[in-house]
C-alpha positions as CSV (number, residue, x, y, z in Angstrom):
1,T,9.9,68.1,8.3
2,A,10.2,71.2,6.3
3,T,11.8,74.5,7.7
4,A,11.4,77.9,5.7
5,G,14.1,80.6,6.7
6,A,14.7,84.7,5.9
7,A,17.7,87.3,5.7
8,S,15.7,89.6,7.7
9,A,14.7,88.5,11.2
10,D,12.4,86.7,11.9
11,I,9.9,87.7,15.2
12,N,9.0,84.2,16.1
13,L,10.8,81.2,14.7
14,V,8.6,78.8,16.2
15,N,6.4,78.7,13.2
16,N,9.5,78.1,11.1
17,S,9.7,74.6,10.7
18,A,6.5,71.3,10.1
19,T,6.2,67.7,10.0
20,A,4.3,65.2,8.0
21,A,3.6,61.2,8.7
22,T,2.4,59.2,5.8
23,I,2.1,55.4,6.8
24,V,3.9,53.3,4.7
25,G,1.9,50.0,4.3
26,A,3.5,46.3,4.7
27,S,3.7,43.3,2.7
28,A,5.5,40.8,2.5
29,D,7.1,38.3,-0.6
30,L,5.9,35.1,-0.5
31,Q,8.3,33.2,-3.3
32,L,6.3,28.8,-3.9
33,T,8.1,26.6,-4.5
34,L,6.8,23.4,-5.1
35,H,8.7,19.2,-5.8
36,A,7.3,16.0,-6.7
37,A,8.8,12.9,-4.8
38,A,8.9,11.1,-8.2
39,V,7.9,11.8,-12.2
40,Q,6.3,8.3,-12.8
41,A,4.6,5.9,-9.5
42,E,2.6,3.3,-10.0
43,I,-1.4,3.3,-9.0
44,G,-1.1,3.4,-5.4
45,V,2.1,3.2,-4.8
46,P,2.2,7.0,-2.6
47,V,4.0,10.2,-3.6
48,A,5.9,13.1,-1.8
49,F,4.7,16.0,-2.9
50,T,6.6,19.4,-0.9
51,A,5.4,23.3,-1.0
52,S,7.9,25.5,0.3
53,S,6.7,29.4,1.2
54,E,10.0,31.3,1.7
55,N,9.1,35.2,2.8
56,H,11.5,37.6,0.6
57,G,9.9,41.0,3.8
58,P,10.5,43.9,3.5
59,S,7.4,42.8,6.0
60,D,7.1,40.2,8.2
61,A,4.0,38.2,6.7
62,Q,1.8,37.4,9.5
63,D,-1.2,34.2,8.7
64,V,0.6,32.3,6.3
65,Q,-1.1,30.0,4.6
66,I,-0.5,27.1,1.9
67,T,-2.5,25.1,-0.1
68,I,-1.4,22.0,-2.4
69,T,-4.6,20.7,-4.2
70,L,-4.8,16.6,-5.6
71,D,-6.3,16.1,-8.9
72,A,-9.7,14.2,-8.6
73,S,-7.5,11.0,-9.9
74,L,-5.2,11.3,-6.6
75,G,-5.9,10.2,-3.1
76,Y,-4.8,12.2,0.0
77,S,-2.8,10.0,2.1
78,S,-0.9,12.1,5.1
79,H,0.8,15.1,6.0
80,T,2.9,17.3,7.3
81,A,3.0,20.5,8.2
82,S,4.8,21.7,11.8
83,G,3.3,24.4,13.8
84,A,0.3,24.8,11.5
85,S,-3.5,23.7,11.6
86,C,-4.4,22.1,8.4
87,T,-7.4,20.7,6.6
88,T,-7.8,17.6,4.6
89,P,-10.0,16.0,2.0
90,A,-11.5,12.7,3.5
91,S,-8.5,9.6,2.9
92,G,-8.5,8.0,-0.5
93,A,-10.2,11.6,-2.1
94,G,-8.8,14.4,-4.1
95,G,-9.1,17.8,-3.2
96,A,-7.8,20.9,-1.3
97,I,-5.2,20.3,1.8
98,V,-5.1,24.3,3.4
99,C,-2.4,24.8,6.4
100,T,-2.3,27.7,8.2
101,W,0.3,29.0,10.5
102,S,-0.8,31.9,12.7
103,G,0.6,34.7,13.9
104,A,4.5,35.9,12.1
105,T,6.5,34.8,9.4
106,P,9.9,36.4,10.0
107,I,11.5,37.9,6.7
108,G,13.8,34.2,5.4
109,M,11.7,32.2,7.3
110,T,11.0,29.4,5.6
111,R,6.8,27.3,5.2
112,T,6.7,23.7,4.4
113,L,4.0,21.6,3.3
114,Q,4.5,18.1,2.6
115,V,1.5,16.0,1.0
116,L,2.2,12.2,0.5
117,A,-0.4,11.0,-2.0
118,S,-1.1,8.0,-4.6
119,A,-3.4,8.0,-8.1
120,N,-6.1,6.1,-8.8
121,A,-6.1,5.7,-11.9
122,A,-3.3,5.6,-15.0
123,G,-2.1,9.0,-16.5
124,T,-0.9,12.1,-15.8
125,R,-1.8,13.6,-12.8
126,T,-1.3,17.1,-11.6
127,V,-0.9,18.8,-8.5
128,A,-0.9,22.5,-7.3
129,A,0.4,24.9,-5.3
130,S,-0.3,28.5,-3.6
131,S,0.6,30.4,-0.1
132,S,-1.0,33.5,0.5
133,A,-0.7,35.3,4.1
134,T,-3.2,38.3,5.4
135,T,0.0,40.6,5.0
136,P,-0.2,42.3,1.5
137,D,1.7,40.1,-1.3
138,P,3.6,42.5,-4.3
139,S,3.4,39.5,-6.5
140,P,1.8,36.2,-5.4
141,N,2.4,33.2,-7.4
142,G,1.7,29.9,-7.4
143,D,3.2,26.9,-8.9
144,A,2.3,23.2,-10.6
145,V,3.7,20.0,-10.6
146,T,2.7,16.5,-12.7
147,F,3.3,13.0,-13.5
148,E,2.6,10.2,-14.7
149,A,0.5,7.3,-13.0
150,L,1.8,3.5,-14.3
151,A,-1.0,1.0,-14.3
152,A,-0.3,-1.7,-12.1
153,T,1.5,-5.4,-13.3
154,A,-0.6,-7.9,-12.4
155,P,0.5,-10.6,-9.9
156,S,0.9,-14.1,-11.1
157,I,-0.5,-17.2,-9.2
158,A,1.2,-20.8,-8.8
159,K,0.2,-24.2,-7.6
160,A,2.2,-28.2,-6.6
161,F,1.7,-30.9,-5.0
162,Q,4.3,-32.5,-2.6
163,P,4.8,-34.8,-3.1
164,P,3.1,-35.3,-6.0
165,T,2.4,-39.0,-6.1
166,I,0.6,-40.5,-2.8
167,L,-1.4,-43.7,-2.2
168,P,-4.7,-44.1,-1.2
169,F,-5.9,-41.5,1.2
170,G,-2.3,-40.2,1.9
171,T,-1.5,-36.7,2.0
172,S,0.0,-34.6,0.2
173,T,0.8,-30.7,1.0
174,L,-0.4,-28.5,-2.0
175,T,1.1,-25.0,-2.2
176,I,-0.2,-22.0,-3.9
177,T,2.4,-20.0,-4.6
178,L,1.0,-15.6,-5.5
179,T,3.6,-13.6,-7.1
180,N,3.6,-9.4,-7.3
181,P,6.4,-7.7,-9.8
182,N,5.3,-4.5,-8.9
183,S,7.2,-2.4,-6.4
184,F,4.3,-1.7,-4.1
185,A,2.6,-4.4,-2.0
186,I,-1.1,-6.0,-3.6
187,T,-3.3,-5.9,-0.8
188,G,-6.6,-7.5,-0.6
189,A,-5.3,-11.0,-3.3
190,T,-8.8,-13.0,-3.1
191,F,-8.6,-16.7,-4.3
192,T,-10.7,-19.9,-4.6
193,D,-9.5,-22.8,-5.6
194,T,-12.1,-25.8,-5.8
195,Y,-11.5,-28.8,-6.0
196,P,-12.3,-31.5,-8.7
197,A,-14.4,-34.7,-7.5
198,G,-12.4,-37.2,-5.4
199,L,-9.9,-34.6,-3.9
200,T,-9.8,-33.3,0.0
201,N,-8.4,-31.3,2.6
202,A,-6.8,-33.7,4.9
203,T,-7.8,-33.8,8.9
204,P,-6.6,-31.9,9.8
205,A,-6.0,-29.5,7.1
206,N,-4.0,-27.5,8.8
207,P,-3.5,-24.4,6.3
208,S,-1.5,-22.0,7.3
209,T,-0.4,-18.4,4.5
210,T,2.5,-16.1,5.0
211,C,0.2,-13.7,2.7
212,G,-2.0,-12.6,5.7
213,G,-5.5,-12.1,5.3
214,T,-7.8,-15.3,6.1
215,V,-7.3,-18.9,4.8
216,V,-10.2,-21.0,4.6
217,A,-9.7,-25.0,4.3
218,T,-12.1,-26.7,6.3
219,N,-10.9,-30.2,7.2
220,G,-13.0,-32.9,4.6
221,G,-14.1,-30.1,2.2
222,G,-12.9,-29.5,-1.3
223,S,-12.1,-25.4,-2.0
224,L,-9.0,-24.1,-0.1
225,A,-9.7,-19.8,-0.1
226,L,-7.7,-16.6,1.0
227,T,-8.7,-13.1,1.1
228,G,-7.7,-9.8,2.5
229,G,-4.1,-11.2,1.9
230,T,-1.2,-8.6,0.6
231,I,1.5,-9.9,-1.5
232,P,4.9,-8.2,-0.7
233,A,6.7,-5.5,-3.2
234,N,8.7,-7.2,-5.3
235,G,8.5,-10.5,-3.5
236,S,6.5,-13.8,-2.7
237,C,3.8,-16.1,-0.3
238,V,2.4,-18.9,0.0
239,V,-1.1,-20.7,1.3
240,N,-0.6,-24.3,2.1
241,V,-2.7,-27.5,2.8
242,L,-3.3,-30.9,3.9
243,V,-5.2,-32.5,1.3
244,T,-5.9,-36.9,0.5
245,A,-7.6,-38.4,-2.3
246,T,-9.3,-41.8,-3.8
247,P,-7.3,-43.6,-6.9
248,G,-7.2,-41.2,-9.6
249,N,-5.4,-38.8,-11.5
250,Y,-6.2,-35.4,-10.4
251,A,-5.7,-32.4,-12.3
252,N,-6.2,-29.2,-9.9
253,V,-6.6,-26.0,-11.8
254,I,-7.7,-22.3,-10.7
255,P,-9.2,-20.4,-14.1
256,N,-7.1,-17.3,-15.8
257,G,-8.2,-14.4,-13.5
258,G,-8.7,-16.0,-10.1
259,L,-6.2,-14.4,-8.3
260,T,-7.8,-10.8,-7.8
261,S,-7.1,-7.5,-5.2
262,A,-7.8,-3.9,-4.4
263,N,-5.2,-2.4,-6.4
264,A,-3.8,-4.3,-8.8
265,P,-5.7,-6.5,-12.0
266,P,-6.8,-9.7,-11.9
267,S,-3.7,-12.8,-12.1
268,T,-3.1,-13.2,-15.8
269,G,-1.2,-16.2,-18.1
270,G,-3.9,-18.7,-18.7
271,A,-4.8,-21.1,-16.3
272,T,-3.5,-22.4,-13.4
273,T,-3.1,-25.7,-12.8
274,A,-0.5,-28.9,-10.5
275,A,-1.6,-32.7,-10.4
276,L,-1.8,-34.9,-8.1
277,T,-1.5,-38.4,-8.7
278,V,-3.0,-41.2,-6.2
279,G,-2.1,-45.2,-7.4
280,G,-1.6,-48.2,-6.0
281,E,-3.6,-50.3,-3.3
282,I,-3.1,-50.1,0.2
283,P,-1.0,-52.7,1.5
284,T,-3.1,-56.2,2.4
285,L,-1.5,-59.8,3.9
286,S,-2.9,-62.5,1.9
287,A,-3.9,-65.2,4.3
288,G,-1.4,-67.7,3.9
289,M,0.6,-64.8,5.2
290,L,-1.3,-63.8,7.8
291,A,-1.7,-67.4,9.0
292,L,2.2,-67.2,8.7
293,L,2.3,-64.3,11.0
294,S,0.4,-65.4,13.6
295,V,2.3,-68.5,14.1
296,L,4.8,-66.1,14.2
297,L,3.4,-64.1,17.0
298,G,2.4,-66.5,19.1
299,T,5.9,-68.5,19.1
300,L,6.7,-65.4,20.0
301,A,4.2,-65.0,22.8
302,L,5.9,-68.7,24.2
303,I,9.2,-67.0,24.4
304,A,8.7,-64.5,26.8
305,I,6.3,-66.7,28.9
306,R,9.1,-68.8,29.1
307,R,11.6,-66.0,30.1
308,V,9.8,-65.6,32.3
């Protein structure tokens, strides 16, 4: 508003002032930060990436949007963004996770997007983030983080017969132990143990496992197989079956690399071997012993009759 005046008399005071209005555009300074929950992680282990965008004003920010972009060697798993509508890549794929908060984000409020993703190859991986709004931002900014994806360590496989020595056509329990040295579960564990000739599954074979998945051990069959098992992080699981055999010495072998999985290298350390000895003869009675036993049984029968 401007006002004019003079020392001399003014016959019209109404036109001595004027007002002009200027519209100042709204703006909202969004400050973005991106944080990774780990600087190193094994392949397949989900890592949380958290992007936070705070409105520093001076106006409310309308329709705030946060984008986290995963490089091609990262796989999307899940996300959290309270109150937002989001679009995501396919599960296990890289790409952009975009979340929008419709309406106003007041001065001082922070919007947060957290994404879980895992690497599918070893090496340095990059995650980038940005934020925007329909309200102009005087100093738009983004952020990026890197982390190192470590190759998984191969699981190991061991086997044993208990007892290791049996009589012909007796039974022994074959136990195969799968061990995972990684800090994440190994999934899709699969192996097939093909027996040497003369060694078979008992009838019944009674296969069992603590690995989950599917165990196949047919009664009288010559092999034991696991598909789709899970070996717990920093732990072990077992597969058991009853076996039987004709007389002989048996070396039961699973070859090097015979244990495979979905997210770790094949087993290493050479072939896995367990030995079973089937010895001795099934006890039999001589003709003389059979005659003596017959007399004894007959005597016992007569005594029983007389008592009656």
